[in-house]
Steps between C-alpha positions, in 0.01 A plus 500: 500500500588863567448767238671836461357741243687799362509740208209729573521875470361815345462507123325729255202406287618273219817400683637160590609312809618149574406339827695210644410250767767274644381177658695308757443143607599154388200450271462856374548398137201264525256769607248676284560876522269793461483876513209682656439866576299702744407863449390718794149414607475205264531126532811315394468396136668254271756633253699208356597144585741238377527132575810329634678446168372805317292327233168625629436872549191707567439875510213715612324677215608837635872427453500260205731625229678741735639278776716191465563246774802274487707292735858385534504181705879502519468826694167416667368831374182610329480823303223730389598723210253788474481738205254770393419564863185691586391684816250221566793259535597682820491249784706292736611196305535167677658178389361169618598135487324168533641148483309357204554405137201713395486870426286687752315827449301512825624698802371252756685203352848637570662415832813715476519876446772758466493835675391705199665772300334831416453607139383855441418623150461874459278650233 
């Protein structure tokens, strides 16, 4: 599976962005998908994850209520809708995929990663 993330950019405090991640590969629709982020000088951290059919979703406490993950298996794409953005949300955001029926929130359990897209929130 290959992943291509897009949608990052510069936004003001309180603004919104929608990230997209297109997956290619014959079994892409059967992969669990996740979003992670990495701020400068920090480790990569979990943001949100969704299982293969979308009926199991998890969020980190820091984004719960502000971010929404969804997927469109017909398009092999996962989305991350972000609202009420804060400066502390500034990071490179990565999408990840793993061939499993479960939802995964751990960085080390994903085999496939996109290239990352930068989100910058100004105060």
